[in-house]
C-alpha positions in Angstrom: 95.1 96.1 120.4 98.6 94.3 120.0 96.9 91.4 119.6 94.8 92.7 116.8 98.2 94.6 115.0 99.7 91.1 115.2 96.9 88.9 113.4 97.0 91.3 110.6 101.1 90.9 110.4 100.6 87.2 110.6 97.7 87.4 107.7 100.7 89.0 105.3 103.4 87.1 106.8 101.5 83.7 105.7 100.5 85.3 102.4 104.2 86.3 101.3 106.7 83.5 103.1 105.2 80.6 101.0 106.0 82.8 97.9 109.2 83.9 98.4 110.2 80.2 100.2 109.7 78.8 96.6 112.1 81.4 95.2 114.9 80.3 97.7 114.3 76.9 96.8 114.7 78.2 93.3 117.8 79.3 93.8 119.2 76.3 95.6 118.5 75.0 92.4 121.1 77.1 90.6 123.4 76.6 93.7 123.4 72.8 93.0 123.2 72.8 89.5 120.1 70.8 89.2 119.3 72.5 85.7 121.6 74.6 83.5 121.1 77.9 82.2 119.9 76.4 79.2 117.5 74.1 80.8 116.1 77.2 82.7 115.2 78.8 80.0 113.8 76.2 78.4 111.5 75.3 81.3 111.0 79.1 81.5 109.2 78.8 78.3 107.3 76.2 78.9 105.8 77.8 82.1 105.1 80.4 79.2 103.3 79.0 76.6 101.9 76.4 78.3 101.2 76.6 82.4 100.0 80.7 81.5 97.6 79.6 78.9 96.0 76.7 81.2 96.1 79.1 84.0 94.3 82.0 82.1 91.8 79.3 80.4 90.9 77.6 83.6 90.0 80.6 86.0 88.0 82.2 83.3 86.5 79.0 82.4 85.5 78.3 86.5 84.7 81.9 87.1 80.6 83.0 87.5 79.7 86.7 86.9 76.1 86.2 88.6 77.9 85.7 92.1 79.9 88.8 92.7 79.1 91.0 89.9 80.3 94.3 91.3 80.6 97.3 88.3 81.6 100.0 90.1 84.3 98.1 91.8 85.6 96.5 88.6 85.5 100.2 86.7 87.4 101.7 89.3 90.0 99.1 89.0 90.2 99.2 85.4 90.7 103.3 85.2 93.0 103.1 88.2 95.2 100.7 86.8 95.4 102.6 83.3 96.2 105.7 85.2 99.1 104.3 87.0 100.7 103.2 83.8 100.2 106.6 82.2 102.1 107.8 85.3 104.5 105.2 84.9 105.0 105.6 81.5 105.2 109.5 82.2 108.0 109.0 85.0 110.2 106.1 83.7 110.2 107.5 80.2 111.8 110.8 81.7 113.9 109.2 84.0 115.4 105.9 82.2 116.9 105.9 78.4 117.4 102.2 77.9 114.3 101.1 76.2 114.5 97.4 77.5 114.9 98.6 80.9 111.4 101.4 80.3 109.4 98.4 79.5 110.4 95.9 82.5 110.1 99.0 84.9 106.5 100.2 83.6 105.0 96.2 83.6 106.6 96.2 87.3 104.9 99.1 88.9 101.7 98.4 87.4 101.2 95.0 87.6 100.8 93.3 90.7 100.9 89.9 92.3 96.9 89.6 92.7 96.7 85.8 91.8 99.1 84.6 94.2 98.7 87.2 97.4 95.3 88.8 96.9 93.2 85.2 97.2 94.7 84.2 100.4 94.4 87.4 102.2 90.7 87.8 100.9 90.4 84.5 102.7 92.1 85.2 106.0 90.7 88.3 106.2 86.6 87.6 105.2 86.6 83.9 105.2 86.1 81.6 102.4 82.6 83.1 101.6 84.1 85.9 100.3 86.3 84.8 97.4 83.7 85.4 94.8 84.5 88.9 94.6 88.9 89.0 93.9 88.0 85.8 91.3 85.6 88.2 89.4 88.2 90.9 90.0 90.5 88.5 88.7 88.6 87.4 85.5 88.4 91.3 84.5 91.8 92.5 85.9 94.5 89.5 84.8 93.7 89.7 80.9 94.2 93.1 81.1 97.6 92.9 82.7 98.2 91.1 80.2 97.2 92.8 77.1 98.8 96.3 78.1 102.0 93.9 79.3 102.5 92.4 75.9 101.5 96.0 74.6 104.5 97.9 76.6 106.9 95.5 75.8 106.6 94.9 72.4 106.7 98.9 72.3 110.1 98.5 74.3 111.0 95.5 72.4 114.7 96.0 71.2 115.4 99.5 70.0 111.9 100.2 70.6 110.6 100.7 67.3 107.0 100.4 67.4 105.2 98.3 64.6 101.2 98.2 64.9 100.9 95.3 63.0 103.8 93.4 64.4 102.4 93.9 67.9 98.8 93.0 67.4 100.3 89.8 65.8 102.5 89.2 68.7 99.3 89.9 71.6 97.1 87.5 69.6 100.0 84.6 69.6 100.7 85.2 72.9 99.4 82.1 75.2 98.0 84.1 77.8 95.7 85.9 75.5 95.0 83.0 73.6 94.0 81.3 77.0 91.6 84.2 77.8 90.0 84.2 74.6 88.9 80.3 74.7 88.2 81.2 78.6 86.2 84.0 77.8 84.3 81.9 75.0 83.6 79.5 77.5 82.3 81.1 80.1 80.1 83.3 78.0 78.2 80.5 76.1 78.3 78.1 79.1 79.6 75.4 77.4 81.6 73.0 79.6 84.1 70.2 79.0 84.2 66.6 80.0 86.2 66.0 83.1 88.2 64.1 81.1 89.9 67.3 79.6 89.0 69.8 82.0 90.8 67.9 85.1 94.5 68.0 83.7 94.3 71.4 82.5 93.4 72.4 85.9 96.1 70.5 87.4 98.2 72.2 85.3 96.5 75.8 86.1 97.3 74.6 89.6 101.1 74.2 89.3 101.7 77.9 87.3 102.7 80.3 90.0 104.7 77.4 92.0 106.8 76.6 89.3 107.1 80.2 87.8 108.3 81.1 91.1 110.9 78.3 91.3 112.1 79.0 88.0 112.7 82.6 89.1 114.6 82.0 91.8 116.8 79.3 89.9 117.4 82.6 87.4 117.9 85.2 90.0 121.8 85.8 90.3 122.6 87.8 93.1 125.6 89.7 91.3 123.2 91.4 89.0 121.3 93.0 91.8 123.8 96.1 91.8 123.7 96.7 88.1 120.3 98.3 87.9 120.3 99.5 91.6 119.0 103.1 91.1 116.1 101.5 88.7 115.2 98.8 91.1 114.7 101.4 93.9 112.1 103.2 91.8 110.6 100.4 90.5 109.9 98.8 94.0 108.9 101.9 95.7 106.5 102.8 93.1 104.7 99.2 93.4 104.9 98.8 97.1 104.2 102.7 98.1 103.6 105.1 96.0 101.0 103.3 93.7 99.2 102.1 97.1 99.7 105.6 98.8 97.7 107.2 95.9 95.2 104.8 95.1 93.9 103.2 97.9 93.2 106.5 100.0 91.0 107.7 96.7 89.2 104.2 97.1 88.6 104.7 100.9 87.1 108.3 100.3 85.0 106.7 97.4 83.3 104.6 99.7 84.8 100.9 99.0 84.9 99.0 102.3 85.6 95.1 103.8 86.2 92.8 101.0 85.7 95.4 98.1 88.7 97.5 99.6 90.9 94.3 100.3 90.8 93.2 97.1 91.8 96.9 95.6 94.8 96.1 98.1 95.4 93.0 96.8 95.9 94.8 92.7 97.7 98.0 94.2 99.3 97.0 97.0 101.0 93.5 96.1 104.2 92.8 95.5 105.6 92.6 91.2 104.0 89.7 89.8 105.5 86.6 89.0 104.5 86.8 85.0 105.9 89.9 84.8 109.6 88.1 85.0 108.5 85.6 82.5 107.2 87.9 80.0 110.2 90.2 80.3 112.4 87.3 79.5 109.9 85.9 76.1 109.5 89.4 75.0 112.9 91.0 75.2 113.0 93.2 77.8 115.3 93.8 80.9 114.5 90.4 82.5 117.3 90.9 85.1 115.5 93.6 86.9 112.2 92.4 86.1 113.3 88.8 88.3 115.0 91.1 90.6 112.2 93.4 91.0 109.8 90.5 91.9 112.3 88.7 94.4 112.9 92.3 96.2 109.1 93.7 96.4 108.0 90.1 97.5 110.8 90.0 100.2 109.4 94.0 101.5 106.0 93.4 100.9 105.7 91.4 103.7 106.0 94.7 105.9 104.3 97.2 103.6 101.5 94.8 103.5 101.3 94.7 107.0 101.4 98.3 107.2 98.6 99.3 104.8 96.4 96.4 106.4 96.8 97.6 109.8 96.5 101.4 108.5 93.2 100.8 107.2 92.2 98.6 109.9 92.6 101.7 112.0 91.0 103.8 109.7 87.6 101.3 109.9 87.9 100.8 106.2 88.7 97.1 106.7 
């Protein structure tokens, strides 16, 4: 039994530590002064406007609906994400007064690292042949994440003044949204681009997460950790403990098992998405809190993911 528990700890450990190591390398970039603060901001903007566009387009371009279309799983995931946002919106707005912090917290609580951690977890547990299921979910949930993030961060931008027309314009101008629109277009039409075009887009897409993690590490200042310590604790606890503690048991009672259940674990129990930091920085939110939430939740998720995986393994769900 102990060997079985160790196996699942190793799976979680191997999925998270490489990501955290890239963040650590990023901190050495700052310490070694390889990039100035201005250069870090410029690279972060490049990641946001070019790399994320390529990632969204490429992921959708290569998705095949016919392989793993799970309507029940997709509907549950969408409804659960929306309910988590509603609950986070209510709690945060009643506990926090700063508008920029509100947006960063709500986004960090509901937006998980599905892309970076979901796929390796599913592959390690159920094999490469099962990856069609999380790929399908990524094609649906990630665009939903991006649209809702832009909506939330625009709502709480600056002094929190809401302009529907300005918000819609900014959503349509967001590189992630543009990438998703183009990706869906090619997915629906079935049109294929020549290799000479799609290959460099794929290369940039694969670089997105590593470069974003490096820049996150380079942007992280340990001295700022205590500035929002209460809000940080609420955010990380919500992301790693409260959200999975409510959503996953409901999923279990609704009959989700195996690869479908671990896909839900990857949505609702993984740490804060790296993209949440980039978007918070680009859309005028509390980027320090967003970045700290990614770093701290990523470090602690090695233990919390181990707990959730082992718990539901004991319950016979996985």
